[in-house]
ZABAVEX-252946 format. One record per residue: residue number from 1; residue in three letters; x, y, z of N, C-alpha, C, O, CB in turn. Coordinates in steps of 0.1 Angstrom, whole numbers, always signed. Glycine has a CB too. Example, Ala and Ser with C-alpha at 12.3 -4.5 7.8 and 13.67 -1.06 7.14 Angstrom:
BEGIN
+-----+-----+-------+-------+-------+-------+-------+-------+-------+-------+-------+-------+-------+-------+-------+-------+-------+
|   n | res |    nX |    nY |    nZ |   caX |   caY |   caZ |    cX |    cY |    cZ |    oX |    oY |    oZ |   cbX |   cbY |   cbZ |
+-----+-----+-------+-------+-------+-------+-------+-------+-------+-------+-------+-------+-------+-------+-------+-------+-------+
|   1 | ALA |  +132 |   -57 |   +78 |  +123 |   -45 |   +78 |  +132 |   -33 |   +78 |  +142 |   -33 |   +85 |  +113 |   -45 |   +90 |
|   2 | SER |  +128 |   -22 |   +71 |  +137 |   -11 |   +71 |  +129 |    +0 |   +79 |  +134 |   +11 |   +80 |  +141 |    -6 |   +57 |
+-----+-----+-------+-------+-------+-------+-------+-------+-------+-------+-------+-------+-------+-------+-------+-------+-------+
***
This chain:
BEGIN
+-----+-----+-------+-------+-------+-------+-------+-------+-------+-------+-------+-------+-------+-------+-------+-------+-------+
|   n | res |    nX |    nY |    nZ |   caX |   caY |   caZ |    cX |    cY |    cZ |    oX |    oY |    oZ |   cbX |   cbY |   cbZ |
+-----+-----+-------+-------+-------+-------+-------+-------+-------+-------+-------+-------+-------+-------+-------+-------+-------+
|   1 | MET |    +9 |   -12 |    +0 |    +0 |    +0 |    +0 |    +9 |   +12 |    +0 |   +18 |   +14 |    +8 |   -10 |    +0 |   +12 |
|   2 | THR |    +7 |   +21 |    -9 |   +15 |   +33 |   -10 |   +11 |   +43 |    +1 |    +1 |   +42 |    +7 |   +14 |   +40 |   -24 |
|   3 | TYR |   +20 |   +53 |    +3 |   +17 |   +64 |   +13 |    +4 |   +71 |    +9 |    -4 |   +74 |   +18 |   +29 |   +73 |   +14 |
|   4 | PHE |    +2 |   +74 |    -4 |   -10 |   +81 |    -8 |   -22 |   +72 |    -5 |   -32 |   +78 |    +0 |   -10 |   +83 |   -24 |
|   5 | ASN |   -22 |   +59 |    -7 |   -33 |   +50 |    -4 |   -36 |   +50 |   +11 |   -47 |   +49 |   +16 |   -31 |   +36 |    -9 |
|   6 | GLN |   -25 |   +51 |   +19 |   -27 |   +51 |   +34 |   -34 |   +64 |   +38 |   -42 |   +63 |   +48 |   -13 |   +50 |   +41 |
|   7 | LEU |   -31 |   +75 |   +32 |   -37 |   +87 |   +35 |   -51 |   +89 |   +30 |   -59 |   +97 |   +34 |   -29 |   +99 |   +30 |
|   8 | HIS |   -55 |   +80 |   +20 |   -68 |   +81 |   +14 |   -75 |   +67 |   +14 |   -76 |   +60 |    +4 |   -67 |   +86 |    -1 |
|   9 | PRO |   -79 |   +63 |   +26 |   -85 |   +49 |   +28 |   -99 |   +47 |   +22 |  -103 |   +36 |   +20 |   -84 |   +46 |   +42 |
|  10 | TRP |  -107 |   +58 |   +21 |  -120 |   +57 |   +16 |  -120 |   +56 |    +0 |  -115 |   +65 |    -6 |  -129 |   +68 |   +20 |
|  11 | CYS |  -126 |   +45 |    -5 |  -125 |   +42 |   -19 |  -139 |   +41 |   -25 |  -149 |   +36 |   -19 |  -117 |   +30 |   -22 |
|  12 | ILE |  -141 |   +46 |   -37 |  -153 |   +42 |   -45 |  -148 |   +32 |   -55 |  -139 |   +33 |   -62 |  -159 |   +55 |   -53 |
|  13 | ILE |  -155 |   +20 |   -54 |  -152 |    +9 |   -63 |  -163 |    +6 |   -73 |  -175 |    +9 |   -70 |  -148 |    -3 |   -55 |
|  14 | LEU |  -159 |    +0 |   -84 |  -168 |    -5 |   -94 |  -167 |   -20 |   -93 |  -157 |   -26 |   -97 |  -165 |    +0 |  -108 |
|  15 | PRO |  -177 |   -27 |   -87 |  -177 |   -42 |   -85 |  -178 |   -48 |   -99 |  -186 |   -44 |  -108 |  -188 |   -47 |   -76 |
|  16 | LEU |  -170 |   -58 |  -101 |  -169 |   -66 |  -113 |  -174 |   -81 |  -110 |  -174 |   -85 |   -99 |  -155 |   -66 |  -120 |
|  17 | PRO |  -177 |   -88 |  -121 |  -180 |  -102 |  -118 |  -168 |  -110 |  -112 |  -157 |  -105 |  -113 |  -184 |  -109 |  -131 |
|  18 | SER |  -171 |  -121 |  -106 |  -161 |  -130 |  -100 |  -153 |  -123 |   -88 |  -141 |  -125 |   -87 |  -151 |  -135 |  -110 |
|  19 | LEU |  -161 |  -115 |   -80 |  -155 |  -109 |   -68 |  -143 |  -100 |   -71 |  -135 |   -98 |   -62 |  -152 |  -119 |   -58 |
|  20 | GLN |  -142 |   -94 |   -82 |  -132 |   -84 |   -85 |  -137 |   -70 |   -85 |  -150 |   -69 |   -85 |  -125 |   -87 |   -99 |
|  21 | SER |  -129 |   -60 |   -84 |  -134 |   -46 |   -84 |  -123 |   -37 |   -89 |  -111 |   -41 |   -89 |  -138 |   -42 |   -70 |
|  22 | ILE |  -127 |   -25 |   -93 |  -118 |   -15 |   -98 |  -120 |    -3 |   -89 |  -131 |    +2 |   -86 |  -121 |   -11 |  -113 |
|  23 | VAL |  -109 |    +2 |   -83 |  -109 |   +15 |   -75 |  -111 |   +26 |   -85 |  -102 |   +29 |   -93 |   -97 |   +16 |   -66 |
|  24 | VAL |  -122 |   +33 |   -84 |  -125 |   +45 |   -92 |  -118 |   +57 |   -87 |  -112 |   +65 |   -94 |  -140 |   +47 |   -94 |
|  25 | ALA |  -119 |   +59 |   -73 |  -113 |   +71 |   -67 |  -110 |   +68 |   -52 |  -116 |   +59 |   -47 |  -123 |   +84 |   -69 |
|  26 | ARG |  -101 |   +76 |   -46 |   -98 |   +75 |   -32 |   -99 |   +88 |   -25 |   -97 |   +99 |   -31 |   -83 |   +69 |   -31 |
|  27 | PHE |  -103 |   +88 |   -13 |  -106 |  +100 |    -5 |  -101 |   +98 |    +9 |  -100 |   +87 |   +15 |  -121 |  +103 |    -5 |
|  28 | ARG |   -98 |  +110 |   +16 |   -94 |  +110 |   +30 |  -106 |  +108 |   +39 |  -105 |  +102 |   +49 |   -86 |  +122 |   +33 |
|  29 | ARG |  -117 |  +114 |   +35 |  -129 |  +114 |   +43 |  -141 |  +107 |   +37 |  -142 |  +108 |   +24 |  -133 |  +129 |   +47 |
|  30 | ARG |  -149 |  +100 |   +45 |  -160 |   +93 |   +39 |  -170 |  +103 |   +33 |  -176 |  +100 |   +23 |  -167 |   +85 |   +50 |
|  31 | GLY |  -172 |  +115 |   +39 |  -181 |  +125 |   +34 |  -177 |  +129 |   +20 |  -186 |  +131 |   +11 |  -181 |  +137 |   +43 |
|  32 | ASP |  -164 |  +130 |   +17 |  -160 |  +134 |    +4 |  -163 |  +122 |    -6 |  -167 |  +125 |   -18 |  -144 |  +137 |    +3 |
|  33 | ALA |  -161 |  +110 |    -2 |  -164 |   +99 |   -10 |  -179 |   +98 |   -13 |  -183 |   +95 |   -25 |  -160 |   +86 |    -4 |
|  34 | GLU |  -188 |  +101 |    -3 |  -202 |  +101 |    -5 |  -206 |  +112 |   -15 |  -215 |  +109 |   -23 |  -209 |  +102 |    +8 |
|  35 | ALA |  -201 |  +124 |   -14 |  -204 |  +134 |   -23 |  -200 |  +131 |   -37 |  -208 |  +134 |   -47 |  -197 |  +147 |   -19 |
|  36 | HIS |  -188 |  +125 |   -39 |  -184 |  +121 |   -53 |  -193 |  +110 |   -58 |  -195 |  +109 |   -70 |  -169 |  +117 |   -52 |
|  37 | LEU |  -197 |  +101 |   -49 |  -206 |   +90 |   -53 |  -219 |   +95 |   -59 |  -224 |   +90 |   -68 |  -208 |   +80 |   -42 |
|  38 | GLN |  -224 |  +105 |   -52 |  -237 |  +112 |   -57 |  -235 |  +117 |   -71 |  -244 |  +116 |   -79 |  -242 |  +123 |   -47 |
|  39 | ILE |  -224 |  +124 |   -73 |  -221 |  +129 |   -87 |  -220 |  +118 |   -97 |  -225 |  +119 |  -108 |  -208 |  +138 |   -87 |
|  40 | LEU |  -213 |  +107 |   -93 |  -212 |   +96 |  -103 |  -226 |   +90 |  -106 |  -229 |   +87 |  -117 |  -203 |   +85 |   -97 |
|  41 | LYS |  -234 |   +89 |   -96 |  -248 |   +83 |   -98 |  -256 |   +92 |  -107 |  -264 |   +87 |  -114 |  -255 |   +81 |   -84 |
|  42 | ARG |  -255 |  +105 |  -106 |  -262 |  +114 |  -114 |  -257 |  +114 |  -129 |  -264 |  +114 |  -138 |  -261 |  +128 |  -109 |
|  43 | THR |  -243 |  +112 |  -130 |  -237 |  +113 |  -143 |  -239 |   +99 |  -150 |  -242 |   +99 |  -162 |  -222 |  +115 |  -142 |
|  44 | ILE |  -237 |   +88 |  -143 |  -239 |   +75 |  -149 |  -248 |   +67 |  -141 |  -244 |   +59 |  -132 |  -224 |   +68 |  -150 |
|  45 | PRO |  -261 |   +69 |  -142 |  -271 |   +62 |  -133 |  -272 |   +47 |  -134 |  -277 |   +41 |  -125 |  -284 |   +68 |  -136 |
|  46 | ASN |  -268 |   +41 |  -145 |  -270 |   +27 |  -147 |  -259 |   +18 |  -142 |  -258 |    +6 |  -145 |  -273 |   +24 |  -162 |
|  47 | VAL |  -249 |   +24 |  -136 |  -237 |   +17 |  -131 |  -237 |   +17 |  -116 |  -240 |   +28 |  -109 |  -224 |   +24 |  -136 |
|  48 | THR |  -234 |    +6 |  -109 |  -234 |    +5 |   -95 |  -220 |    +7 |   -89 |  -211 |    +0 |   -93 |  -240 |    -9 |   -91 |
|  49 | TYR |  -219 |   +16 |   -80 |  -206 |   +19 |   -74 |  -208 |   +16 |   -59 |  -220 |   +17 |   -54 |  -201 |   +34 |   -76 |
|  50 | GLU |  -197 |   +14 |   -51 |  -198 |   +12 |   -37 |  -187 |   +19 |   -30 |  -176 |   +22 |   -36 |  -197 |    -3 |   -34 |
|  51 | ILE |  -189 |   +23 |   -18 |  -179 |   +29 |   -10 |  -173 |   +19 |    +0 |  -181 |   +12 |    +6 |  -184 |   +42 |    -2 |
|  52 | ILE |  -160 |   +18 |    +1 |  -154 |    +9 |   +10 |  -142 |   +16 |   +18 |  -138 |   +26 |   +13 |  -148 |    -4 |    +3 |
|  53 | PHE |  -139 |   +10 |   +29 |  -127 |   +15 |   +37 |  -116 |    +5 |   +35 |  -117 |    -6 |   +39 |  -131 |   +17 |   +52 |
|  54 | ASP |  -106 |    +9 |   +28 |   -95 |    +0 |   +24 |   -85 |    -1 |   +36 |   -78 |    +8 |   +39 |   -87 |    +5 |   +11 |
|  55 | VAL |   -85 |   -13 |   +41 |   -76 |   -16 |   +52 |   -65 |   -26 |   +48 |   -61 |   -35 |   +56 |   -84 |   -21 |   +65 |
|  56 | THR |   -61 |   -26 |   +36 |   -50 |   -35 |   +31 |   -38 |   -33 |   +40 |   -32 |   -22 |   +40 |   -48 |   -33 |   +16 |
|  57 | PRO |   -33 |   -44 |   +46 |   -21 |   -43 |   +54 |    -8 |   -41 |   +46 |    -8 |   -45 |   +34 |   -20 |   -55 |   +63 |
|  58 | LYS |    +2 |   -37 |   +52 |   +15 |   -36 |   +46 |   +20 |   -50 |   +43 |   +16 |   -59 |   +50 |   +25 |   -28 |   +54 |
|  59 | PRO |   +29 |   -52 |   +33 |   +34 |   -66 |   +30 |   +40 |   -72 |   +42 |   +39 |   -84 |   +44 |   +43 |   -65 |   +19 |
|  60 | ALA |   +47 |   -65 |   +51 |   +54 |   -70 |   +62 |   +44 |   -75 |   +73 |   +47 |   -84 |   +80 |   +64 |   -60 |   +68 |
|  61 | ASP |   +32 |   -69 |   +73 |   +22 |   -73 |   +83 |   +14 |   -85 |   +78 |    +5 |   -90 |   +86 |   +13 |   -62 |   +85 |
|  62 | GLN |   +15 |   -89 |   +66 |    +7 |  -100 |   +61 |   +12 |  -114 |   +66 |   +22 |  -119 |   +61 |    +7 |  -100 |   +45 |
|  63 | THR |    +5 |  -119 |   +75 |    +8 |  -132 |   +81 |    -4 |  -141 |   +80 |   -15 |  -136 |   +81 |   +14 |  -131 |   +95 |
|  64 | ASN |    -2 |  -154 |   +79 |   -13 |  -163 |   +79 |   -16 |  -168 |   +93 |    -9 |  -178 |   +97 |   -11 |  -175 |   +69 |
|  65 | GLU |   -25 |  -161 |  +100 |   -27 |  -165 |  +114 |   -35 |  -178 |  +115 |   -35 |  -184 |  +126 |   -35 |  -154 |  +121 |
|  66 | MET |   -41 |  -182 |  +105 |   -49 |  -195 |  +105 |   -40 |  -207 |  +104 |   -45 |  -218 |  +107 |   -59 |  -195 |   +94 |
|  67 | GLU |   -28 |  -205 |  +100 |   -19 |  -217 |   +99 |   -13 |  -221 |  +113 |    -7 |  -213 |  +120 |    -7 |  -213 |   +89 |
|  68 | LEU |   -16 |  -233 |  +117 |   -12 |  -238 |  +130 |    +2 |  -245 |  +129 |    +4 |  -251 |  +118 |   -22 |  -247 |  +136 |
|  69 | PRO |   +10 |  -244 |  +139 |   +23 |  -251 |  +138 |   +21 |  -266 |  +138 |   +12 |  -271 |  +144 |   +31 |  -247 |  +150 |
|  70 | GLN |   +29 |  -272 |  +130 |   +28 |  -287 |  +128 |   +37 |  -294 |  +139 |   +48 |  -289 |  +142 |   +32 |  -291 |  +114 |
|  71 | PRO |   +32 |  -305 |  +144 |   +40 |  -312 |  +154 |   +53 |  -317 |  +148 |   +53 |  -322 |  +136 |   +33 |  -323 |  +161 |
|  72 | ASN |   +64 |  -317 |  +155 |   +76 |  -322 |  +150 |   +76 |  -338 |  +152 |   +76 |  -342 |  +164 |   +88 |  -316 |  +158 |
|  73 | PRO |   +77 |  -346 |  +142 |   +77 |  -360 |  +143 |   +89 |  -366 |  +150 |   +89 |  -377 |  +155 |   +75 |  -367 |  +130 |
|  74 | HIS |  +100 |  -358 |  +151 |  +112 |  -363 |  +157 |  +112 |  -362 |  +172 |  +121 |  -367 |  +178 |  +124 |  -355 |  +151 |
|  75 | LEU |  +102 |  -355 |  +178 |  +102 |  -353 |  +192 |   +95 |  -365 |  +199 |   +95 |  -365 |  +211 |   +95 |  -340 |  +196 |
|  76 | ASN |   +88 |  -373 |  +192 |   +80 |  -384 |  +198 |   +89 |  -396 |  +203 |   +84 |  -406 |  +208 |   +70 |  -390 |  +189 |
+-----+-----+-------+-------+-------+-------+-------+-------+-------+-------+-------+-------+-------+-------+-------+-------+-------+
***
């Protein structure tokens, strides 16, 4: 996640099939995102947009907490 993305966590996304999405715009405040979303809905009424809060962790913070340690067979 870039520094700009960290400073602008509120995103307007365009959902795509198969659980993918495109980030249309990023904002620092939710109110700014909502105002821009209203403009998008007036300009392009037949397209569905959504507002999300992007909490993508830094690469160093990405750990798989669901992975449990495996027992060592040599200790038995």
